[in-house]
LUMKEFI-463897 format. One line per field, with one value per atom (N, C-alpha, C): residue in one letter; chain; z, x, y. Coordinates in Angstrom, 1 decimal, padded with zeros to 4 digits. Layout:
N
r <- [a  ...]
c <- [A  ...]
w <- [Z  ...]
u <- [X  ...]
v <- [Y  ...]
***
This chain:
272
r <- [m  m  m  t  t  t  q  q  q  l  l  l  e  e  e  i  i  i  i  i  i  k  k  k  s  s  s  l  l  l  f  f  f  q  q  q  n  n  n  s  s  s  n  n  n  e  e  e  l  l  l  s  s  s  i  i  i  k  k  k  d  d  d  i  i  i  s  s  s  s  s  s  i  i  i  t  t  t  w  w  w  i  i  i  k  k  k  e  e  e  p  p  p  n  n  n  i  i  i  r  r  r  r  r  r  i  i  i  l  l  l  g  g  g  q  q  q  w  w  w  t  t  t  i  i  i  s  s  s  w  w  w  i  i  i  f  f  f  k  k  k  r  r  r  i  i  i  d  d  d  k  k  k  w  w  w  v  v  v  y  y  y  s  s  s  l  l  l  q  q  q  c  c  c  w  w  w  d  d  d  t  t  t  t  t  t  i  i  i  w  w  w  f  f  f  i  i  i  n  n  n  w  w  w  d  d  d  s  s  s  f  f  f  d  d  d  v  v  v  v  v  v  k  k  k  n  n  n  l  l  l  k  k  k  t  t  t  k  k  k  f  f  f  d  d  d  l  l  l  v  v  v  f  f  f  l  l  l  d  d  d  i  i  i  p  p  p  y  y  y  k  k  k  t  t  t  i  i  i  a  a  a  v  v  v  t  t  t  w  w  w  g  g  g  n  n  n  r  r  r  w  w  w  v  v  v  k  k  k  y  y  y  d  d  d  l  l  l  i  i  i  s  s  s  p  p  p  d  d  d  q  q  q  f  f  f  n  n  n  i  i  i  l  l  l  l  l  l  n  n  n  d  d  d  l  l  l  k  k  k  s  s  s  c  c  c  i  i  i  k  k  k  e  e  e  d  d  d  t  t  t  y  y  y  i  i  i  v  v  v  h  h  h  c  c  c  f  f  f  s  s  s  n  n  n  a  a  a  p  p  p  s  s  s  w  w  w  m  m  m  k  k  k  q  q  q  m  m  m  l  l  l  q  q  q  y  y  y  n  n  n  n  n  n  k  k  k  l  l  l  d  d  d  s  s  s  n  n  n  w  w  w  f  f  f  k  k  k  l  l  l  i  i  i  s  s  s  e  e  e  n  n  n  t  t  t  w  w  w  t  t  t  k  k  k  l  l  l  f  f  f  s  s  s  n  n  n  g  g  g  n  n  n  i  i  i  a  a  a  t  t  t  n  n  n  m  m  m  r  r  r  g  g  g  n  n  n  q  q  q  m  m  m  p  p  p  p  p  p  e  e  e  w  w  w  i  i  i  n  n  n  i  i  i  y  y  y  s  s  s  l  l  l  s  s  s  g  g  g  k  k  k  a  a  a  i  i  i  d  d  d  f  f  f  k  k  k  k  k  k  n  n  n  w  w  w  v  v  v  l  l  l  p  p  p  k  k  k  t  t  t  s  s  s  i  i  i  a  a  a  s  s  s  q  q  q  k  k  k  p  p  p  f  f  f  e  e  e  a  a  a  l  l  l  k  k  k  d  d  d  i  i  i  i  i  i  e  e  e  s  s  s  l  l  l  t  t  t  s  s  s  k  k  k  w  w  w  s  s  s  w  w  w  i  i  i  l  l  l  d  d  d  p  p  p  f  f  f  a  a  a  w  w  w  s  s  s  w  w  w  i  i  i  t  t  t  w  w  w  f  f  f  v  v  v  s  s  s  l  l  l  l  l  l  l  l  l  w  w  w  r  r  r  n  n  n  c  c  c  i  i  i  m  m  m  i  i  i  e  e  e  k  k  k  s  s  s  n  n  n  d  d  d  r  r  r  f  f  f  y  y  y  n  n  n  e  e  e  i  i  i  l  l  l  i  i  i  p  p  p  n  n  n  i  i  i]
c <- [A  A  A  A  A  A  A  A  A  A  A  A  A  A  A  A  A  A  A  A  A  A  A  A  A  A  A  A  A  A  A  A  A  A  A  A  A  A  A  A  A  A  A  A  A  A  A  A  A  A  A  A  A  A  A  A  A  A  A  A  A  A  A  A  A  A  A  A  A  A  A  A  A  A  A  A  A  A  A  A  A  A  A  A  A  A  A  A  A  A  A  A  A  A  A  A  A  A  A  A  A  A  A  A  A  A  A  A  A  A  A  A  A  A  A  A  A  A  A  A  A  A  A  A  A  A  A  A  A  A  A  A  A  A  A  A  A  A  A  A  A  A  A  A  A  A  A  A  A  A  A  A  A  A  A  A  A  A  A  A  A  A  A  A  A  A  A  A  A  A  A  A  A  A  A  A  A  A  A  A  A  A  A  A  A  A  A  A  A  A  A  A  A  A  A  A  A  A  A  A  A  A  A  A  A  A  A  A  A  A  A  A  A  A  A  A  A  A  A  A  A  A  A  A  A  A  A  A  A  A  A  A  A  A  A  A  A  A  A  A  A  A  A  A  A  A  A  A  A  A  A  A  A  A  A  A  A  A  A  A  A  A  A  A  A  A  A  A  A  A  A  A  A  A  A  A  A  A  A  A  A  A  A  A  A  A  A  A  A  A  A  A  A  A  A  A  A  A  A  A  A  A  A  A  A  A  A  A  A  A  A  A  A  A  A  A  A  A  A  A  A  A  A  A  A  A  A  A  A  A  A  A  A  A  A  A  A  A  A  A  A  A  A  A  A  A  A  A  A  A  A  A  A  A  A  A  A  A  A  A  A  A  A  A  A  A  A  A  A  A  A  A  A  A  A  A  A  A  A  A  A  A  A  A  A  A  A  A  A  A  A  A  A  A  A  A  A  A  A  A  A  A  A  A  A  A  A  A  A  A  A  A  A  A  A  A  A  A  A  A  A  A  A  A  A  A  A  A  A  A  A  A  A  A  A  A  A  A  A  A  A  A  A  A  A  A  A  A  A  A  A  A  A  A  A  A  A  A  A  A  A  A  A  A  A  A  A  A  A  A  A  A  A  A  A  A  A  A  A  A  A  A  A  A  A  A  A  A  A  A  A  A  A  A  A  A  A  A  A  A  A  A  A  A  A  A  A  A  A  A  A  A  A  A  A  A  A  A  A  A  A  A  A  A  A  A  A  A  A  A  A  A  A  A  A  A  A  A  A  A  A  A  A  A  A  A  A  A  A  A  A  A  A  A  A  A  A  A  A  A  A  A  A  A  A  A  A  A  A  A  A  A  A  A  A  A  A  A  A  A  A  A  A  A  A  A  A  A  A  A  A  A  A  A  A  A  A  A  A  A  A  A  A  A  A  A  A  A  A  A  A  A  A  A  A  A  A  A  A  A  A  A  A  A  A  A  A  A  A  A  A  A  A  A  A  A  A  A  A  A  A  A  A  A  A  A  A  A  A  A  A  A  A  A  A  A  A  A  A  A  A  A  A  A  A  A  A  A  A  A  A  A  A  A  A  A  A  A  A  A  A  A  A  A  A  A  A  A  A  A  A  A  A  A  A  A  A  A  A  A  A  A  A  A  A  A  A  A  A  A  A  A  A  A  A  A  A  A  A  A  A  A  A  A  A  A  A  A  A  A  A  A  A  A  A  A  A  A  A  A  A  A  A  A  A  A  A  A  A  A  A  A  A  A  A  A  A  A  A  A  A  A  A  A  A  A  A  A  A  A  A  A  A  A  A  A  A  A  A  A  A  A  A  A  A  A  A  A  A  A  A  A  A  A  A  A  A  A  A  A  A  A  A  A  A  A  A  A  A  A  A  A  A  A  A  A]
w <- [000.0  000.0  000.0  -000.7  -000.7  000.7  001.0  002.2  002.2  001.1  001.0  001.4  000.8  001.1  002.5  003.1  004.6  005.4  005.2  006.0  005.9  004.6  004.4  005.1  005.1  005.7  007.2  007.8  009.3  009.6  008.8  009.1  009.0  008.0  007.7  008.8  009.4  010.3  011.8  012.0  013.3  013.3  014.0  014.0  015.0  015.8  016.8  016.5  015.4  015.2  014.6  015.2  014.7  013.9  013.2  012.5  013.4  014.6  015.6  015.9  016.1  016.4  015.2  014.0  012.8  012.7  013.0  013.0  014.0  015.2  016.1  015.7  014.9  014.5  013.3  012.4  011.1  011.1  012.1  012.2  011.0  010.3  009.3  010.0  009.8  010.5  010.1  011.1  010.9  009.7  009.4  008.2  007.0  007.0  005.8  005.6  006.7  006.6  006.0  006.4  005.9  004.4  004.1  002.7  001.8  002.3  001.5  001.3  002.3  002.2  001.5  001.3  000.7  001.6  002.9  003.8  003.7  003.6  003.7  002.3  001.3  000.0  -000.7  -000.4  -001.0  -000.1  001.1  002.0  002.8  002.9  003.6  002.7  003.0  002.2  003.2  003.1  003.9  003.0  003.5  002.7  003.5  002.8  003.4  002.9  003.8  003.5  003.4  004.3  004.4  005.1  005.2  005.8  007.2  007.9  009.3  009.5  008.4  008.6  007.7  008.3  007.6  007.9  007.0  007.3  006.9  007.7  007.4  007.3  006.1  005.9  005.8  006.5  006.4  006.3  005.1  004.9  005.2  006.2  006.5  007.8  008.1  009.3  008.9  009.6  009.3  010.5  010.5  011.6  011.0  011.7  011.4  012.3  011.8  012.6  012.3  013.4  013.2  014.1  013.4  014.1  014.4  015.5  015.7  017.2  017.7  019.0  019.3  020.3  020.5  020.8  021.4  021.7  020.5  019.4  018.1  017.4  017.5  016.7  017.3  018.6  019.2  019.0  019.2  019.0  017.6  016.6  015.2  014.7  015.5  015.1  014.9  013.8  013.6  013.9  014.0  014.3  015.8  016.0  017.3  017.8  018.7  019.2  020.2  020.2  021.1  022.4  022.2  023.4  023.2  024.3  024.3  025.5  025.1  026.1  026.6  027.9  028.4  029.3  028.7  029.5  029.2  029.9  029.5  030.3  029.8  030.5  031.6  032.8  033.9  034.5  035.0  035.6  037.1  037.5  038.9  039.4  040.7  041.3  040.7  040.4  039.9  038.6  037.8  036.5  036.7  037.5  037.5  038.7  039.6  040.7  040.3  041.0  040.7  039.4  038.9  037.6  036.5  036.4  035.4  034.0  033.0  031.7  031.1  030.8  030.3  028.8  028.1  026.6  026.0  026.8  026.2  027.0  026.4  027.1  028.2  029.4  030.4  030.4  030.8  030.8  032.2  032.4  033.7  033.9  035.1  035.4  034.6  034.5  033.7  032.2  031.7  030.3  030.1  031.1  031.1  031.0  031.8  031.8  030.4  029.7  028.3  027.4  027.5  026.7  026.9  028.1  028.4  027.8  027.9  027.3  025.8  025.1  023.7  023.3  024.2  023.9  023.8  024.5  024.5  023.1  022.2  020.8  020.0  020.4  019.5  020.2  021.3  022.0  022.1  022.5  022.7  024.2  024.6  026.1  026.7  025.9  026.4  025.9  025.4  025.0  026.3  026.2  027.4  027.4  028.5  028.7  029.6  029.1  029.9  030.5  031.8  032.5  033.2  032.8  033.4  034.2  035.4  036.3  037.3  037.8  038.9  040.2  041.1  042.4  043.5  043.1  044.1  045.1  046.4  047.5  047.5  047.1  047.1  046.2  045.2  044.4  044.2  045.1  044.9  045.1  045.9  046.1  044.7  044.0  042.7  041.7  041.7  040.8  041.0  042.2  042.5  041.8  041.5  040.7  039.3  038.7  037.4  037.5  038.5  038.6  038.9  039.6  039.9  038.7  037.7  036.4  035.7  035.8  035.2  035.9  037.2  037.9  037.6  037.5  037.2  035.8  034.9  033.5  033.3  034.4  034.4  033.9  033.9  033.6  034.9  034.7  035.9  035.9  037.0  037.2  037.2  036.2  036.1  036.3  036.4  036.6  037.1  038.2  038.7  038.5  037.9  037.6  037.9  038.2  038.6  037.8  037.7  037.0  038.0  038.5  039.3  038.5  038.5  037.6  038.3  037.4  037.9  037.2  037.9  037.2  036.4  035.6  034.8  035.6  036.8  037.7  038.4  038.1  038.7  040.0  040.6  041.8  041.5  042.5  042.3  042.1  041.1  040.8  042.0  042.2  043.3  042.7  043.5  043.1  043.5  043.3  043.5  045.0  045.9  047.3  047.7  046.8  047.1  047.6  047.7  048.1  047.0  047.3  046.2  045.6  044.3  043.7  043.8  044.2  044.3  042.9  042.7  041.4  040.7  039.4  038.6  038.5  038.3  038.1  036.7  036.2  034.8  035.0  035.2  035.5  034.3  034.3  033.1  033.5  032.7  032.9  031.6  031.8  030.7  031.1  030.2  030.5  031.1  030.5  031.0  032.3  032.7  034.0  034.0  032.8  032.7  033.2  034.1  034.7  033.7  033.9  033.0  033.8  033.2  033.9  033.5  034.1  033.8  035.0  035.5  036.6  036.5  036.4  036.2  037.2  037.6  038.4  037.8  036.8  036.1  036.9  036.8  037.4  036.3  035.7  034.5  034.5  033.7  033.7  033.3  033.7  033.3  031.8  031.1  029.7  029.4  028.2  027.9  027.9  027.6  027.7  028.9  029.8  031.1  031.0  030.0  030.0  029.2  028.6  027.7  028.6  028.3  029.0  028.4  029.2  028.7  027.6  026.7  025.6  026.1  027.1  027.6  028.2  028.9  029.5  028.4  027.4  026.3  025.5  025.3  024.6  025.3  026.7  027.5  027.4  027.5  027.5  026.1  025.1  023.7  023.3  023.6  023.2  024.0  025.3  026.2  026.0  025.6  025.6  024.3  023.2  021.9  021.0  019.8  018.9  017.6  016.7  015.4  014.7  014.2  013.5  014.3  015.6  016.5  016.3  016.8  016.6  018.0  018.0  019.2  019.0  020.1  020.0  021.1  020.7  021.7  021.4  022.1  021.8  022.3  023.1  023.5  023.3  022.0  021.6  022.3  022.2  022.8  022.4  022.4  021.9  020.9  020.3  019.2  019.6  020.9  021.3  021.0  021.1  020.9  019.5  018.5  017.1  016.8  017.4  017.1  017.6  018.9  019.4  018.7  018.3  017.6  016.2  015.6  014.3  014.4  015.4  015.6  015.9  016.5  016.9  015.9  014.8  013.8  014.2  014.9  015.3  014.6  014.3  013.7  014.8  014.5  015.6  015.0  015.8  015.5  016.6  016.3  017.2  017.0  018.0  017.9  018.7  018.1  018.8  018.4  019.4  019.1  018.7  019.4  019.2  017.8  017.0  015.6  015.6  016.5  016.5  016.9  018.0  018.4  017.4  016.7  015.7  014.6  014.1  012.9  013.3  014.3  014.6  015.6  016.3  017.3  017.1  016.2  015.9  014.5  013.5  012.1  011.6  011.6  010.9  011.5  012.8  013.3  013.3  013.3  013.5  012.2  011.4  010.2  009.0]
u <- [000.8  000.0  000.9  000.4  001.1  000.9  001.7  001.5  000.1  -000.4  -001.7  -002.8  -002.7  -003.7  -003.6  -002.4  -002.3  -003.0  -002.7  -003.2  -004.8  -005.3  -006.7  -007.4  -006.8  -007.3  -007.4  -006.4  -006.5  -007.6  -007.8  -008.8  -010.2  -010.4  -011.6  -012.0  -011.0  -011.3  -011.4  -011.2  -011.3  -011.9  -013.0  -013.5  -012.8  -011.9  -011.2  -009.7  -009.2  -007.7  -007.5  -006.5  -006.1  -004.8  -004.4  -003.1  -002.0  -002.0  -001.0  -001.0  -002.2  -002.3  -001.7  -002.1  -001.6  -000.1  000.4  001.9  002.6  002.0  002.6  002.5  001.5  001.3  002.2  002.3  003.0  004.5  004.8  006.1  006.3  005.3  005.4  005.2  006.0  005.9  004.6  004.1  002.8  002.8  003.8  003.7  003.7  004.3  004.3  002.9  002.2  000.9  000.0  000.1  -000.7  -000.4  000.9  001.3  000.7  000.7  000.2  -001.3  -002.0  -003.4  -003.8  -002.8  -003.2  -004.0  -003.9  -004.8  -004.7  -003.5  -003.3  -003.6  -003.6  -003.8  -005.2  -005.8  -007.0  -008.2  -008.0  -009.1  -009.5  -008.7  -009.0  -009.5  -010.7  -011.3  -011.7  -011.0  -011.3  -012.0  -013.2  -014.0  -014.5  -014.6  -015.2  -016.6  -017.6  -019.0  -019.6  -019.2  -019.8  -018.7  -019.0  -018.1  -017.6  -018.5  -018.2  -018.3  -018.4  -018.5  -017.5  -016.9  -015.9  -016.2  -015.8  -015.9  -014.6  -014.4  -013.2  -013.7  -013.5  -014.0  -012.9  -013.0  -012.0  -012.7  -012.7  -013.5  -014.9  -015.5  -016.9  -017.1  -016.1  -016.2  -016.2  -017.0  -017.1  -016.9  -016.1  -016.0  -016.4  -017.3  -017.8  -017.2  -016.7  -016.2  -017.1  -017.7  -018.6  -018.1  -017.8  -017.4  -018.5  -019.3  -020.5  -020.8  -021.8  -022.3  -023.1  -022.7  -023.4  -024.9  -025.2  -026.6  -027.5  -026.9  -027.7  -027.6  -026.5  -026.4  -027.1  -027.0  -027.5  -029.0  -029.8  -031.2  -031.7  -030.8  -031.1  -030.5  -029.8  -029.2  -030.3  -030.2  -031.2  -030.7  -029.4  -028.8  -029.1  -029.4  -029.6  -028.2  -027.6  -026.3  -026.3  -025.2  -025.0  -024.2  -023.5  -022.7  -022.4  -022.5  -022.3  -021.3  -020.3  -019.4  -019.8  -020.0  -020.3  -019.2  -018.2  -017.1  -017.1  -018.1  -018.4  -017.5  -017.4  -016.7  -017.6  -017.5  -018.3  -017.9  -018.9  -018.7  -018.5  -017.3  -017.1  -015.8  -015.6  -014.4  -013.1  -013.1  -011.9  -011.4  -012.4  -012.1  -011.9  -012.7  -012.7  -011.8  -011.3  -010.5  -009.3  -009.1  -007.9  -008.0  -009.2  -009.4  -008.6  -008.6  -007.9  -008.4  -007.5  -007.9  -008.5  -009.8  -010.5  -010.7  -010.2  -010.2  -011.5  -012.5  -013.8  -015.0  -016.2  -017.4  -017.7  -018.0  -018.4  -019.9  -020.3  -021.7  -022.3  -023.4  -024.0  -024.9  -025.3  -026.2  -027.5  -028.1  -029.3  -029.1  -027.9  -027.6  -027.4  -026.8  -026.6  -027.9  -028.9  -030.3  -030.9  -030.7  -031.2  -030.6  -029.3  -028.6  -029.1  -029.3  -029.8  -031.2  -032.0  -033.3  -033.2  -032.4  -032.2  -031.6  -030.7  -030.0  -031.0  -032.1  -033.0  -033.6  -033.6  -034.1  -033.2  -031.9  -030.9  -030.3  -030.9  -030.4  -031.5  -031.1  -032.0  -032.1  -033.0  -033.2  -031.9  -031.1  -029.9  -028.7  -028.8  -027.6  -026.8  -025.5  -024.6  -024.2  -024.4  -024.0  -022.8  -021.6  -020.4  -020.2  -020.4  -020.3  -019.0  -018.2  -016.8  -016.8  -016.2  -016.1  -015.1  -014.6  -013.6  -014.2  -013.5  -014.0  -013.4  -012.9  -012.2  -013.2  -012.9  -013.8  -014.2  -013.3  -013.6  -014.8  -015.1  -016.2  -017.2  -017.2  -018.2  -019.6  -019.9  -021.2  -021.7  -020.9  -021.2  -021.4  -020.6  -020.7  -021.9  -022.4  -023.7  -024.9  -024.8  -025.9  -026.0  -024.8  -024.8  -025.3  -024.8  -025.2  -026.7  -027.2  -028.7  -029.5  -029.0  -029.7  -029.8  -028.9  -029.0  -030.1  -030.2  -031.2  -032.6  -032.7  -034.0  -034.5  -033.6  -033.9  -034.1  -034.1  -034.4  -033.2  -032.0  -030.9  -030.5  -030.2  -029.9  -028.5  -027.8  -026.4  -026.3  -025.4  -025.3  -023.9  -022.9  -021.5  -020.7  -020.0  -019.1  -017.6  -016.8  -015.5  -014.6  -013.3  -012.4  -011.1  -010.5  -009.2  -008.3  -007.3  -006.3  -005.1  -004.8  -003.8  -002.4  -001.5  -000.1  000.8  001.9  003.0  003.8  004.7  005.5  006.4  006.7  007.6  006.8  005.5  004.7  004.0  004.3  003.6  002.2  001.3  000.0  000.1  -000.6  -000.5  -001.0  -000.4  -000.8  -001.3  -002.1  -002.7  -001.7  -002.1  -001.2  -000.8  -001.6  -001.3  -000.3  000.0  000.8  000.1  -001.2  -002.0  -002.3  -002.4  -002.7  -004.1  -004.2  -005.5  -006.4  -007.6  -008.5  -008.8  -009.2  -009.5  -010.6  -010.6  -011.7  -012.7  -014.0  -015.0  -015.4  -015.6  -016.1  -017.2  -018.4  -019.6  -020.5  -021.2  -022.0  -023.5  -024.3  -025.7  -026.5  -027.7  -028.6  -030.0  -030.9  -032.3  -033.0  -032.6  -033.2  -032.8  -031.5  -031.0  -030.6  -030.5  -030.1  -028.7  -028.5  -027.2  -026.2  -024.9  -023.8  -022.7  -021.9  -020.7  -019.5  -019.4  -018.3  -017.9  -016.7  -016.2  -014.7  -014.2  -012.8  -012.3  -011.1  -010.4  -009.0  -009.0  -007.7  -006.7  -005.5  -004.4  -003.4  -003.5  -002.9  -002.2  -001.2  -000.5  -001.5  -001.2  -001.9  -001.7  -002.7  -002.6  -002.0  -001.6  -000.9  -001.9  -003.2  -004.3  -005.1  -005.3  -005.9  -007.3  -008.1  -009.4  -009.5  -008.4  -008.4  -008.3  -009.2  -009.2  -008.1  -007.5  -006.4  -006.9  -006.1  -006.4  -006.8  -006.2  -006.5  -007.9  -008.3  -009.7  -010.7  -010.5  -011.5  -011.6  -010.4  -010.4  -011.2  -011.0  -011.8  -013.3  -013.7  -015.1  -015.7  -015.1  -015.7  -015.7  -014.6  -014.5  -015.5  -015.8  -016.6  -018.1  -018.4  -019.9  -020.5  -019.6  -020.2  -019.6  -020.1  -019.6  -019.2  -018.6  -018.1  -019.3  -019.0  -019.9  -021.0  -020.8  -021.7  -021.5  -022.4  -022.3  -022.0  -021.0  -020.6  -020.7  -021.1  -021.2  -020.3  -019.5  -018.7  -019.1  -020.1  -020.5  -019.6  -018.6  -017.6  -016.2  -015.9  -014.7  -013.4  -013.1  -011.9  -010.6  -010.5  -009.2  -009.6  -008.6  -008.7  -008.9  -008.8  -008.6  -009.9  -011.1  -012.3  -012.4  -012.2  -012.3  -011.1  -010.0  -008.8  -009.1  -009.6  -009.9  -011.1  -012.1  -013.2  -012.8  -011.9  -011.5  -010.7  -009.8  -009.0  -009.9  -011.0  -011.9  -013.1  -013.0  -014.1  -015.4  -015.5  -016.7  -016.9  -018.2  -018.5  -018.6  -018.3  -018.2  -018.6  -019.4  -019.6  -019.0  -018.1  -017.5  -017.8  -018.2  -018.5  -017.6  -017.1  -016.2  -016.6  -017.0  -017.4  -016.3  -015.2  -014.1  -013.5  -013.6  -013.0  -011.5  -010.9  -009.4  -008.9  -009.6  -009.2  -009.6  -010.7  -011.2  -010.2  -009.7  -008.8  -007.3  -006.9  -005.5  -005.0  -005.9  -005.5  -006.2  -007.2  -007.8  -007.5  -008.0  -007.9  -006.5  -005.9  -004.6  -003.5  -003.2  -002.1  -002.4  -003.7  -004.0  -004.5  -005.2  -005.7  -004.8]
v <- [-001.2  000.0  001.2  002.3  003.5  004.2  005.3  006.1  006.7  007.2  007.8  006.7  005.5  004.5  004.1  004.0  003.6  004.7  006.0  007.0  007.1  007.0  007.1  005.9  004.7  003.5  003.7  004.3  004.6  005.6  006.6  007.6  006.9  006.1  005.4  004.4  003.8  002.7  003.2  004.5  005.0  006.4  006.7  008.0  008.9  008.4  009.2  009.5  008.9  009.2  010.6  011.2  012.5  012.3  013.4  013.3  013.0  013.5  013.2  011.7  011.1  009.7  008.8  009.2  008.5  008.6  009.8  009.9  009.0  008.8  007.9  006.4  006.1  004.7  004.4  005.4  005.1  005.6  006.5  007.1  008.1  008.4  009.5  010.8  011.8  013.1  013.8  014.5  015.2  016.1  016.9  017.8  017.0  015.8  014.9  014.3  014.0  013.4  014.5  015.7  016.8  017.1  017.0  017.1  016.0  014.8  013.6  013.8  014.3  014.4  015.7  016.6  017.9  018.7  018.5  019.2  020.7  021.2  022.7  023.4  022.6  023.2  023.0  021.8  021.5  021.6  021.1  020.9  022.1  023.1  024.3  025.4  025.9  027.0  028.1  029.3  030.4  031.5  031.9  032.8  034.0  035.2  036.3  036.3  036.1  036.0  037.3  038.2  039.6  040.4  041.7  042.6  042.1  041.5  041.1  039.6  038.8  037.4  036.7  035.7  034.8  033.4  032.5  031.1  030.4  029.3  028.5  027.0  026.4  025.0  024.1  023.0  021.9  020.6  019.9  018.7  019.0  018.3  018.5  019.4  020.1  021.0  022.5  023.3  024.7  025.5  026.5  027.5  028.9  029.5  030.8  031.8  032.9  034.0  035.3  035.8  037.0  038.1  039.2  040.4  041.3  041.1  041.8  041.7  042.4  042.3  041.1  040.3  039.0  039.2  040.3  040.5  040.6  041.1  041.2  039.9  039.1  037.9  036.8  036.5  035.3  035.2  036.3  036.2  035.9  036.0  035.7  034.4  033.7  032.4  031.4  030.6  029.5  028.1  028.0  026.7  026.3  025.0  024.5  023.9  024.6  024.2  023.1  022.3  021.2  021.6  022.7  023.2  024.7  025.4  026.8  027.2  028.0  028.5  029.9  030.1  031.4  031.8  032.4  033.0  034.5  035.1  036.5  037.5  038.7  039.8  040.4  039.7  040.1  041.5  042.2  043.5  043.3  043.1  042.8  043.6  043.6  044.3  043.7  042.4  041.8  042.4  042.9  043.5  045.0  045.7  047.2  047.7  046.9  047.3  048.1  049.3  050.1  050.8  051.1  051.8  051.2  049.8  049.2  049.6  049.5  049.8  048.5  048.6  047.4  047.5  046.5  046.5  046.0  045.8  045.2  045.7  045.6  046.0  045.0  045.5  044.6  044.3  043.1  042.7  042.7  043.4  043.4  042.2  041.9  040.8  040.9  042.1  042.3  042.0  042.4  042.0  040.5  039.9  038.5  037.7  038.3  037.7  037.8  038.9  039.1  038.0  037.9  036.9  035.5  035.1  033.8  033.6  034.6  034.5  034.3  035.1  035.0  033.6  033.1  031.9  030.7  030.7  029.6  029.3  030.3  030.1  029.3  029.1  028.4  027.2  026.7  025.6  024.5  023.3  022.2  022.0  021.1  020.8  020.2  019.5  018.8  019.5  020.7  021.5  021.8  021.6  021.9  023.3  024.0  025.4  025.4  025.8  025.8  027.2  027.3  028.6  028.8  029.7  029.9  031.1  031.0  032.2  032.0  033.2  033.2  033.0  032.3  032.0  032.9  034.1  035.0  035.5  035.3  035.6  037.1  038.0  039.4  039.9  039.1  039.5  038.4  037.3  036.3  036.7  037.7  038.3  038.8  039.5  040.0  038.9  037.9  036.7  036.0  035.9  035.2  035.8  037.1  037.7  037.1  036.8  036.2  034.8  034.0  032.6  032.5  033.4  033.4  033.6  034.3  034.4  033.1  032.2  030.9  030.1  030.2  029.5  030.1  031.4  032.0  031.8  031.4  031.1  029.5  028.8  027.4  026.5  027.1  026.3  025.5  024.2  023.4  023.0  023.1  022.7  021.2  020.7  019.2  018.7  019.7  019.3  020.5  020.3  021.3  020.9  021.8  021.5  022.7  022.5  023.6  023.5  024.7  024.9  025.6  024.9  025.5  026.0  027.3  027.9  027.7  027.4  027.2  028.2  028.6  029.4  028.4  028.9  028.0  027.1  027.5  026.7  025.6  025.5  024.5  024.9  026.0  026.5  027.1  027.0  027.5  029.1  029.6  031.0  031.8  033.0  033.9  035.2  035.9  037.2  038.3  039.6  040.7  040.9  040.3  040.4  039.2  038.3  037.2  036.0  036.0  034.9  034.0  032.7  031.7  032.0  031.9  032.1  030.9  031.1  030.0  029.4  028.2  027.6  028.4  028.5  029.0  027.9  028.3  027.3  027.2  026.0  025.7  024.7  025.3  024.5  024.3  023.2  022.8  022.8  023.4  023.5  022.9  022.6  022.3  022.7  022.8  023.0  021.8  020.6  019.4  018.9  019.3  018.8  017.4  016.7  015.3  015.1  014.2  013.9  013.4  013.9  013.4  012.9  012.0  011.5  012.3  013.5  014.4  015.2  015.0  015.7  015.9  017.1  017.4  018.5  018.3  019.3  019.5  020.3  020.5  021.3  020.9  021.7  021.9  023.2  023.5  024.9  025.1  026.4  027.5  028.7  029.9  030.1  030.6  030.8  032.2  032.4  033.7  034.9  034.6  035.5  035.3  036.3  036.1  035.4  035.7  035.2  033.9  033.4  032.2  030.9  030.0  028.7  027.8  026.9  026.1  025.1  024.8  023.9  022.5  022.0  020.6  020.6  021.7  021.7  021.8  022.6  022.7  021.5  020.8  019.5  018.5  018.4  017.4  017.7  019.0  019.3  019.0  019.5  019.3  017.8  017.1  015.7  014.9  015.2  014.4  014.7  015.9  016.3  016.5  016.4  016.5  015.3  015.2  014.2  015.0  014.2  014.8  015.6  016.7  017.6  018.2  018.1  018.9  020.4  021.2  022.6  023.3  024.1  024.8  026.3  027.0  028.5  029.1  030.1  030.9  032.3  032.9  034.3  035.4  035.0  036.0  035.4  035.4  034.6  035.0  036.3  037.0  036.4  035.0  034.4  033.4  032.8  031.9  030.4  030.1  028.7  027.8  028.3  027.5  027.0  027.9  027.4  026.4  026.6  025.8  024.4  024.2  022.9  022.3  023.1  022.6  022.0  022.7  022.2  020.9  020.8  019.6  018.4  018.6  017.5  017.4  018.0  017.9  018.4  019.5  020.1  021.4  021.7  023.0  024.0  025.3  026.3  027.7  028.4  029.8  030.6  031.6  032.4  033.9  034.6  036.0  036.9  037.9  038.8  040.3  041.1  042.4  043.4  043.3  044.2  044.0  045.1  045.0  044.8  045.5  045.4  044.0  043.5  042.1  041.1  041.2  040.3  040.1  041.2  041.2  041.0  041.7  041.8  040.7  040.1  039.0  037.7  037.6  036.3  035.9  036.7  036.3  036.4  037.5  037.7  036.8  036.8  035.9  034.4  034.0  032.6  031.9  032.6  032.0  032.3]
***
């Protein structure tokens, strides 16, 4: 068999093998596998759909990038998503303390309530809502206002997960006062409340972007809670990581980022 026939055979016989997996099996280097498959030249199609909308297609997977306000986009989406990430820019002391320069619009609890209401039109009863938030004691009272909006909109907590941040030397990350930072919460909700077998307590390095979740955590969530060609929504994209993980796992994804500067200069241009 030729190298091409071997690689295609491996893909066809396993729905879970990645290019990295096949490389470890065949000892063919990953760039060579991509070259043999013509992945970078034939299978990738990047299009400008509209002034604020782009799409990236790879085989049967599509990633949509929308440079617009999530509040206007979400209520008009027709797709029924299988998983939604809610890592929103909360308006809390942790963000505004010390008159920090904030590079994005902050979302109030009342705005979060509007978003949750609009979200119901594009999700299913068993759609997983991944709610990410800091557990800092100094602003937990404020954070509870957001969490209560999930409860009042009939979203039911089905899994509690944490992410302990580490410095590059392996020590638990500390705040500006030198105290150890408490783990961040990555909790999962759904309208149905159907129980799931998913419980993670990640201990992973801090990411280069403060609000970006670690690759390993997103991979675990997407791989465990969705299947190939599922639809994922990230209405506050901010970083590139969600679409990158989705694409690697053969999931479709819609990402929305309001900031024009961040959309073009930090997501599209350097990453695509």
